[in-house]
Each structure stands twice: as C-alpha cells, then as structure tokens.
N, C-alpha and C positions, 0 to 999 in steps of 0.2 A: 048580306055581304057576299061577294063572290069568293070562290075557293082560293085560298092562299097559294102562293107559288113557293115550293120548297127550295131551299138552297143548302149546299154543304157549308160547313163551318170553317172560317179562317182562324188560324192560330192567333192572329192579332186580337180578334174579338174575344176568343176564348181566354187569352191572358188578361185582357182588360176586365172582363166580367169576374174572373176569379180574384183579380187584385181588388176590385170593388167590394166583393163579398168579404174578403179578409180585412180590407181597410175599414169597413163599417165596424167590424169586431174590435179593431185596434184603435178606433177613433181617428184614423188618418183621413184627410179630406179626399173627396172623390177624384179619381183620375179621369173622369169622363165629362164633366160639365164644363163647357166653354161658353162664356157669355159676352155679349156686346150690347151696349145701350146708346141710344141717340135721343137728342132733344129736337123736336120738330116744331118750329114756330111759323105759323101760317096755316092755311087750310090743309088738313089731312083728310082725304076721302077714305073713310073706314071700309065701306063696301068695296071700293076699288082695291084697297089693300088686301081684303079677304080674297077677292077674285085673283089677284096676283099671286097670293100664297097658294091658292088652289092650283093654279097653272104650274107654279114652281114644284109642288109636290107631285103633280102628274109627270113632270119631266124627269124626276130623279127617284129611282126605286129605293135608293138608300134612305130617303126620308120616310118611307112607308114600310120599314123593316122592323119586325118584332124578334126578340131574342128570348127563347124559352130555355134558359139555362145556358151553360157554356157550349153545348154541343148541338143546338138547333136554332136556326134562324129562318124567318119566313117573310117574304115580301107580300104585302096585301095590295091588291090591284086598285081598290076604290077608296083608300084612306086619303083624306086631304088635311092639310094644315090650315088652321084658321086662327086669327088673333083673338085673345081674351082681353076684354076691356074692363078697366077699373076707373072709377070716377073719384078724383081727389077733391072735387068741389071747390077749386080755387086754393086749396091748402098746399103750397109748394113743398113744405117740409114733409107733409104726409105723402105727397107724390114721390119724393125722393126716397123715402123710407120704403115705399112699395116697390120702387124700381130695384133697390138693393135686395129686397126680399125675393122678388121674382128671379133675379139673376142667380140666386143661390139654390133654387129648387131643382133637383136633378130630374132627369127623364126616366121613368121606370122602364127597365129593359123589356118587361113582359107586355108593354103597350106598343102599338105600331107607329109611334110618332117619335122621330129623332130630331125634330125641331119644334120648339115652342115659342110663340110670339105673344107678348103681353103689351098692351097699349094702356098707358096711364094718362088720363085726361086731366089737365090742370084748368084749361079753359077751351073755348071753341077753337081758338087759334093757337093753342099751346099744348103739346102732347110729348110724352116720353114713349119711345118704342124700345122694347127689350127683346133680344133674340137669344135663345138658349139652345146651343147645339150639343149634340151627343158625340163625344170623341170616339165612340164605337164606329161611326161611319163618316165623321167629318174631321178632317185635319185642317191645319192652318190655311193651306192653299184652297181647299174646297170651301172653307168658310168665305173666303174672298169671292170665289165663283158664285156662291149663293147670293151674297149681298149685291154683286154687280147685276146678276140676272133679275133679282127682285126689283132693283131700280129700273131696269129696262122694261120689265113687264108692267110696272106701275105707270111708267111714262107712256107706253104704247096704249094702255087702256084709257088713261086720262085724255089722250089725244084722239081717241076713237079709232085707233089703228089696230090691225090684226097683229098679234105678237110677232116680233121681228127676230126672235132668237132662232138659230138653226136647230134642226132636230138633233137629239142626242144619238150619236152614232155608236158610241161605246158606253155601255151601261154598267150598272153595279153587278149584275149577274155575270156579265162578261169578265169583269175583274175577278170575281170570286172563283169562277171556273178556270181562268188563266192561272191564278195562283195555285189552285189545287193541282192543275196539270203540271205546273212548274215543280211543285214539291214531290211529284211522283214520276217525273220525266227524266230523260237522260242528262239534261243540264244540271239537275239537282245534284247528281253524284259528283260532277266536275266541281261545282261550287262548294259542296260540302268538303271535298278533299282540300280545296284551297284554304277553307277556314280551319280545318283540322291542323294544317301546317301552320297557319298564321297565328292561331290562338293557343297553340300548344304551350302549356306551362303557365299561362296567365288567365285563361278562361274568357268567356264572352262579356263579362261585366268589368269594365275598366275600374281600377282602384285608384284612390288618391292617397298616396303614402306620405302624409304629413301629420304632424302632431294634432290630435283631436281633443275635443272637450271630453271630460269624464262622461261615461254612459249614464243614462237614467234621467237626463234633463227632459223637461216637457218640450215636445216638438214645436219649433217656431222657425220662422223664416227671416232672412236678412236681405238687404238690398244695397248695392253700391253702383254708381254709374260714373262714366267719364265721357264728356263731349269734346271731341277734338276740334280745334279751330278749322274753319273751312280751308284755309291755305294748306294746313298740314294734311287734312283729308285728301285734298287734291294731289299733293305730293305722294302720298301713300298709294293712291290709285295709279298714278303714273309709274311709280316704281314697280307695282305688280304687273302692269302691262309690259314694261321693258324686260322683266324677268320671265315673261311668258307663263305667268301663273294667275289664277283667280284671286280675288280679294280674300275669299275663304281660305285658300291654301296659304296665303301669306299670314293671316291671323292665326291659323292652325299651327304653322311653323313657329311663330312667335310664342304661342302658348306652350308648345313642346319645349322650347328653349327655356322658358321661365320655369316650367315644372321641373326640368332637369336641374336648374339651379337650386330649387327648393328641396328636391328629393335626393340629389346626388347620383341619380341613375340616368343612363343614356336611353334605356328602353322605356318608352312611354306609350300609353294607349289612351285614346279619348273617343267617346261616342259622339258622333255628329248627326245632326238632323238632315235628312235628304228628302226631297219631295217626290221623286220618282215620276216626273211628268214628261220624260223625254220622248216616250213613244207617241206616235201620231194618234190623235183622238182622245188622249188622256188628259190634255190640258184643261178641259172643262168637266172632267169626271168628278162626281161627288162620291168619294170613297176614301178610306183611310190609307192612302198610298204612302204618306210620310212615314219614315222609319228611322230608327237609330242604326247607324252604320259605324262599326268599330274601325278606327284607323290606328294602326300600330306602327311606330317608327323607332328604329334603333339608331341613335345619333352618334354612336361610338366612332371616333375618328373624324367627325365633322368639325373641322377647326375654324371654319368661317360660317357666317350666316348664310351666304350663298350656297355653300356645300350642304348645309342642313336643309335649305329650302328645296334644293333639287331632290334630296332624298325624300322629303315629305311629299313633294309633288308626285313622285313615282309611287309611293305607298298609297296615296289618296286615290290615284287612278286605278291601281290594282284592286283596292277595296271596292271602288264603285263598279268595276267590271264584274265583280262577284256579289254585288249587293242585293240581288233579288231574293236571296234567302232571308226571310223575316228575322228580325232580331230575337223575337220570342223563340223561334226554332233553335237558334244558336244557344240561347240561355237554357232551353230544355236539354240540349246536348251536353254543354260544358258546366252548367251550374244548376242542375236539376233541383237541388234543395232550395234554391232561391227563386225558381220560376213562380210567377204569380204572387210574389211577396211584395206588398205595396210599399214596404220600407227597405227593400234590398239596397245596400250601400253602393249604388252606382257612383263612381268618383266624379268625373267631369264630363259634361255635355256641352258641345259648342253648337250654337244655332246662329247662322247668318241670315238676316232678313234684308231683302233688297226692295227698293221702291218700285222696281219693275214687276214684282209679284202682285197678284190680285190683292188689293187692299185699299181701294179708293173709298170704301165705305158705301153707305146707302144714300141715295138722293131721291127725295120726295118733292122735287120741284113742281110748282113754283114756291112751295114752302122752303124755308131755310133749315137745313138739317146739319147738325153738328154732333160730334162725338160727345157723349156724356161719360166721363171717366169712372170706371168702377175701381174701387180702391184695391191695390195690390198689397196693402198693409197686412203683414203676417203671412204673405204667400210663401209657402215652403215647397220648393221644387222636389221632384222625385230623386234627382241626383243631388249629391252633396254640394256640388257647384255647377250652376248652369250659366255659362257665359253667352250673352246675346250680343251679337254685332248688328247694328242697324245702319245701313248705308243708303243715303238718299242721293239726289243728284249732285249735291256739293257738301254733304254732311257725312260724318261717321261718328258713331258712338259705340262704346263698349260698356255693357252693363253686366253685373253679376247678381244673380239670385242664388241664395245659398241657405243651407240648413244651419241656422245659427246655433242650434243645440249640439252640432257636431263640429263646426268649423269656427275658429276665433275670427272676429271681425278684423283684427289686425292682419291676419294672414291674407284675407280676401282683398283688403284695401292695398296691401303691399304688392300682391300679385297684379292687380289692375294697374297700379302706378308703374310697375316694372315693365309690363307689357306695352303700355303707351310709350314709355321712354325708349324701349328697344325698337319699336316700329319707327319712331322718329329718327333714331340713330342710323338704322340700316338704309333708310332712304338716301342718306348722304354717303354711306359707306357700306355697300353690300358685302365687302370682304371683312366686315367687322369680326375681329377674332373672338372665338368662343372658347371657353374653358373646356378642355377635353378631359373628361373624368375616366372614361373607360370602365364604367361600372354598369353592368346589365341588371335588369330587374330580376329579383329573386323569384 
C-alpha cells in the first residue's frame, strides 16, 4: 500500500465520531449510516459493476478516507470499493432479509472505506444492490452525485466507451483545507461576531418549548405526512414566486407562525439543512458540505403573514451569508456541555428537498432498476421534530419525523394540519392577520 496522505481534522467529523462513540454507549442509533437499496431485474454485469466502483473510488478521495479517532484522518491513494456478493439461491425472503441486514451494518471509521456495496443474487436476472454510505464524508447531495456517477460509469463501460465524466477539479482535500483556512482566517471573526449577536440568550441549539412527554421513556420514532393536492401545490409555488421568496422561506415562515401559536412566543429559532453547493466546482464534490444553519426570527409586531414573510426572508438571507461556520463550531461555543451529545434536545429541523437535486437513483440499463424501500419504521431523528418538505414538478408534501418518546403524536399531527391550512389560506390572502402576542423568547 502506498503511503497515506495526511489531512487535518474537520470539526464536523470530530463531532460525528464523538457522537457515535457516545451513542453506542447509550444505545442510540448511529448518526453515520446512510443506506439505499435497489432491485435490478435483467442482466447485471458484476465485473463491470466492480470496475465502475473502482473508478468511482479513484475519483473521490472521500471514499478512501480513514478516521483514526476524532483528531486524525487519512486519505489512502490505492484503496478501491468493490461489491460483496451474497447468493440467496432463489429464496426471495432470505434475499430481502440479507438486504435489510446489510443496510444496517455501519462502516468502521478505522478502515479506509466510506462506501460499501452488497449485491444479493436471487436469480441470474434478479439482484438486489445495497449501498451503504458513511455520513462522515457523504451528505444527501453527495449521495446523489455518487449514484449518478456510478450509473454513468457502468453505462460507459457496458458500451465499451472511455469514462465520460469530467475530472474532479475540486476535491476532498481542497474542501478540508478551505474549511480549516476559514476557521482560522479573517472571515471567521466577522462570522463569529454575527453569531454571537444572533444567538445571544438562546444558544446554538434551537429549543421546542411545548409540553413534552415525561422523561425516561424508551427512545422511539414517530411519523406523519401530508400530501397537498397538485393544484394547491401549484398555487403555493406561484404565491412564493409573486412574493419573491423561495419555497423554503415560505414553509419556514409558516412554521414560525405555527410555532408562535403553540408557544405564545414571537422569538423562534429553527435549524435548517443547507447543502452549501453554491461555489463553482462544489456541485459534484463528495464531502459533508450539508450543515445545519440556525435561522432566528422575532415576529413581534408582524401583524400580517406578508409582514412575517418579509422578516423571515431577511433573517434567512442574513444567516446564509454567515453560514460557513459549521454548526458544530457554534455548539462548541454556545452549548459546550451538549457538544457531541447524540441525544441533545435539538428542537426543530426543517429540510426542503427538491426534485432538481441529485436524486435520480441508479440505472443499470438495460436491466430495470427500481428503488427497494428500506423501512423507516421506528426511525428517530436527532431533533425532536424534523419537518421534511418534498417538492416535485407538480407535487408538495410535508412530513414530520419526531421523537415519539418526547413529543405527543397529537401535537405533531396538529402542527402539520395547521401548517397546511395556513399555507392554503395565505395564497388567497397574503395580508392574512396574525395574532400579535408581543412575547419574546425567554
């Protein structure tokens, strides 16, 4: 093996590793394992798949990175990802059981593979393919990049073509060094000053100040979803465009208003997922660029939804302008006792997913490839409430994953219903009056 390439440590990975270490002791599920499964009906060329995986791992240093504890990470030059094959000998039930087992096996940090691929054979023309990504280096966007590139590499090899993907111009080491330079450079002080003013009195971890279940219950997850009719989804999109806001800002404002109704406080904070792919060259970077960004808005005096929306828009843009400081760094500063706590009570996280994001899945044409759903049953998010908005070309859904041992199902269901009704109402009347409470967060 060639000499490994040393890298400095990112606070993101440091926090993830420490959370995983503490999580194992507490019996909390891993925060690192991300799995995707597909069923492939038709001819699947396993040697070609291995070659495509080899090329994929050569392209992306992140897939060849080892973590020796929270303060040392190393890129290995000659490590390659290959598929591991299991033969279910025609037993579909056994194949599905193997798929679910493989999807849950974590990737050891001390080994230099951040992607594992398992192929479960049912018959010569029927396979399952399981991909397990490590959240240490792969976020939701990067996962889509890897699946698209794997599809392209497989198709090129199957057609006898040279790989058609462009060279990686901005790599994992560039990302690591840029973030290190950011945290020690002049922009860091400016951004830290902004967050010191912005998070004063509330800290970096947003809280959900509603009645909770008694402490001591066994950790468990809950799930609720609302699918808006296509006509309503189109009206909401049109309203956002007319108000010159993104769909994310509109849903965030609605969430703030509903939280204000539940808590009686104008001052609300929510953590939102951002993908940080705006800079040139980063759109196809495999690295954990996705971060939590705290947006705090004080709606005191906002007597109409439009007034609240304009305030939330400004607060969102301000937060994004200073959002390069990692969330873990802010937690270290404002909530040091909760840093690396796998069960720290983050209140609300909002994640908007768009069809335009990388997410087409894998294609092993001419075989037919379809997603094989891995059950979310019992999934317990790290936040007490994780609201996920999924926007397609003509669809919009709002789903809530929540900590059922902390939040009553009635609260979550009522919040989703109220949010949907509010969005439907403001489309017709952006000057919808809001109750002005004038109570700031304590």
